[in-house]
N, C-alpha and C positions, 0 to 999 in steps of 0.2 A: 473502737467505737463499742466496746463491751459493757459501759456502764449503762445503769437502768435509763432507758431512754425518758420516760415521761415523770421522773420524780419533781421536776420543775415546772412542765406545762405540757398538756396533750394537746397535740396539734389538731385543728380541725380540718375535714376533708383532706386529709393527708394523702390518700393515694389518687383521689380525684384530682387534685391541684396539680401534683407532680405529672401525672399523665397528661394533664391539659397542656404542660409547658412543649410536649412532644421533643423531648430531649435528644439532641443529636451528637453522637461521639464527636469529642474534640470541640464542643461549643462553649462559649462563654456565658454563664447564668448569673441572676443576682437575686438574691433573697434580702428583699430591703427590710425585713422584720425577722430579725434572727429568733428572738425570744429564746426558748430553752434548745434551740437547734434541732426540733423535731422535722421539721420541712426539709432544712438543709441536709440533714442525714439522709433523707430519703433521696433527694437530687442527688447526693455523692453516691447512694447505692446504684442509681441507675446512670450516672453519668460514667462514661469510659473514656478516660483521658479530660481534656479541657480544663476550666477553672470555675469556681464557685466563689462569687464576691458577696459576702453577706454583711448586713449593716444593723446596728441597733445602737440606741444611745444610752441603754440600761448598762452602768457598770457590772452588773451581775451577769448579764449576757455574754459580755466580753470573758468572763473567768468560765462560763460554760464553752465558748468556743474556743479557749486556749486548752481546753480538755479534749478536743477531737483532734485526734492524730492523724492529719490527712494533708499532704502537701499540696492538694488541689484546693482547699479553702482558704480564702483570705478575708480576714475579718476588719471590719472598720467600726470603731465605737464614733459615731455621729448619727445625725438626723438626716433621715432619707431624703429630705428636700433639696440636700448638697451631693446627692449621690453621682450624677454626672462628673462634677467638680473633681471627686476623689477618683473616678475611673479614668478621666481625662489625664490626670496627673500622673497616672501611672502607664500612660500610653494606650488605654482601651477607648477605640473610637467607637465601636459597636458591640452589642450584645445580642445572644441568640434568644434570650428569654428573661422575662421578668416576673417575679411572685413577690406579692405583698398580702400578709396576713394583719389587718389592721387590728385586730383584739388586743385587748390587756391580757398578760399572760397569767396563768394561776400564780406563780411565783409572787408577781407584783400585788395581785388580790389577796393573797394569804398572809401579807407581812403587815402587822398593824402600824409600824413606824412609817410605811409609805401613804396610808390615809386614803387608800382606794376603795375600801370596802366598809358599807353601811354596819355590817354586822360586829366590825372590831372598833366597839366605842371608845376603847382608850387610846386609840391612835389619833396623831396629830392631823390637822386639816392640810397636809401637805399637797400631794397627788402631783409632784414633779418627777417626770419620767426619769431625766437625770438630775440628780438632786443638787442642783447648780441654778444660780439666778434667784432673784427676790420675790417673784411672783409665785404666791402659794394659794390654795384653795381659801385659807384663813383671810390673806389679805383681799382677796376678791368680796369675800363675804362682808367684812370689816369697812371696807373703803369705798367699793363701787356703788354709784348711786342707783336708784331705783330703775329707771329706765334701762341701764345697763344690765343690772340682774334679771330683768324681765326678758330681756333679749338673749341672754345666756340660757336661762331654763326653756324657752319656749323653743329658740333655734335649734341648741343642741341637745336637749333632751325630750322636747316633745310634750312638756308639762303642761297639762290642760288649764290648771290653776296657776300659773306662772306668776301673774299680778300679784294675787293673793298670797302666794309663798314669798315673792321678793318683798311684800310690804310688812308681812310677818318677820322675816330676819331684819329689815331695817330697823322696826321698832324695837326688837330684842337686843340689837346691839348697841342701842342707847343707853342701856341698863349696863349691859356686861360684854366684852369682847369675844368672840368665839374663837376657841383654840383646838377644840377636840372634835373628833367625830360625833361623841356622846353629847356634845353642846348642840351641834346641828340637829341630830335626832330628837332631842328633847324639845326644842323650839317648834320644829313643823310637825312633832307627832299630831297634833290636833288635826292637822290637814291631810293626813295620810288616809287613804281609803283602807278600811278594816280587811277587805277580801283581796286587795291588791297591794299590799304594803310592800312586799318584795320588789314588786315592779316598780312602783313609785319612788322608793329610795335608789334603785338602781338607775332611773333616768336622772334623777337630781345628781348623784353623784357623777353619773357618767357627764352631765353637761358642764359640771365644774372641771373634771379632768380635762375635757376639751378645750376649754377656755384657757386653764392653766398652761397647757403645753401647745396651744395655737395650732391643735391638730388639723383642723378644717384648712387653714391657708396652707400649712405643710404638703396636704394632700394634693391641694390643687397645683403647688408647685411642682411636686413629684411628678403628677401625670403631665404637666405641659412638657415635661423634659424626655418623656417616653419616645415621642415620634423621633427624636433628633438623635437618640443612641440604639434603638432597637432595630436591628436589621430586618430587611424584608423577608417576611415570612415567619419573623420570630413572633413569639407568643407573649402576651401579659395576662397576668392571672392576679385578680384582686378579690380578696374574702373580706366583707364587710360585716357589720353588726348593727347597724341603724341607719335610719333614713338620710341622715346628715353625711354619712360616708357612702351610701350606695347610691344616692341620686346623682353626685357628681361624675363618680364613676360610671354610670349608665349613660349619662348625657355625653361624657368625653369619648366612650367608645362609639356612640351612636352618631355624634355629630362633630367630635374633634375638638370641643368645648365644653368647660363644665356647666355652662350656662344653658346648655341645650340649643342654642341656635344654630339654625340650618343653614348652611354656605353652599351655594352652587357656584359651578363653573358657567363659561358662557354657553354651553349647550344644555345647562339645566340638570347636569348631573351633580349628585352630591359629594362634596367635597370633604372628606376625612381621612385620617393617617392609618386608621384601624378598621377593620372589619369583624363586627360581630361572630361568633362562631356558634352560639346557641340563641334561639328565639327566646327561651325562658330563663330566668336566673336559676343557678343550680345549688340546690339546699341540702343539708345532711339527711341521711336516711332516718327513721324512726329507730333503728338499732343503734346509729352514732349518739344518737341524741339520749338514748337510754343509758348509754356508758358514759356520757359527758354532756351532762345538762348545761353546761356553758356554750354547747354549740347549737342551741335551739333557735337563736337569732341569726346564724350566719348565712349569707349571702355571696356565692360565688359568680362572678364574672369573667369570661374568656375573650380575647380578641387576638387577631393577626394582622401584623404590619402589612399594610398593601404597597405594593411596587411604586405606584404613581401617585398616591395619596387621593385615588377616586373609587368610588364604590357603588 
């Protein structure tokens, strides 16, 4: 593991997230978002024996994993919404800890051909994590009806003028289909707040990326599987970057479901499979944000699997 660690992606809340896993010697751990391998490397540094199963659907991450010379690491190229199926297929019924960093890697943001970043105007409006399948950002922008576009921008990006934005795009595409990042920026430029242009573009592109990759449903599917494979006393650590991710994680840890519906047993006790370990969400330090500006919106939540499902 002598190669430069952060040439691909600088992991957020690295020490804090791995410490939160409370790694036990010989345990089986899961990194659901391998990315550039930063969190996985740190887990391997702490883990004595045991196994680490890492998942990522991006082929570039598969290449990074192949470069890690450690027999304890098992990499699976696939969406984390299917992670228990992969583990069960290899005879693993329970794990000691699960980590998920839901952010997009720097490598993905910095590649113009991926179309994730607003600053790379020449890139295509793609935004697919694994570059397979027909649904791209361009297809959404050119074919989705007005109500669907409004829903995407408001629900996944918290864009305040979502309806005006969507209408602007629907009108523009009648004259010329959108194909490049620059096309999108040019059309919506009149709607962008001058003092908050970066934040506005970030929200728009975030919303499209989430829609293209069905990220919210994938997150919900993943969370639903956690209680069935996480051993009693095992930890779940999730780092999110916007309310659409953090809210279901918070609800799931607090109530056992992403909707946040309180379920009680016959005695009025709260029924939930996980116990939150911190009253407040954990955020990066000012020092980390100064070193890595992309960490500024990170929020980390930690929970422990209870024995009987009551807390």
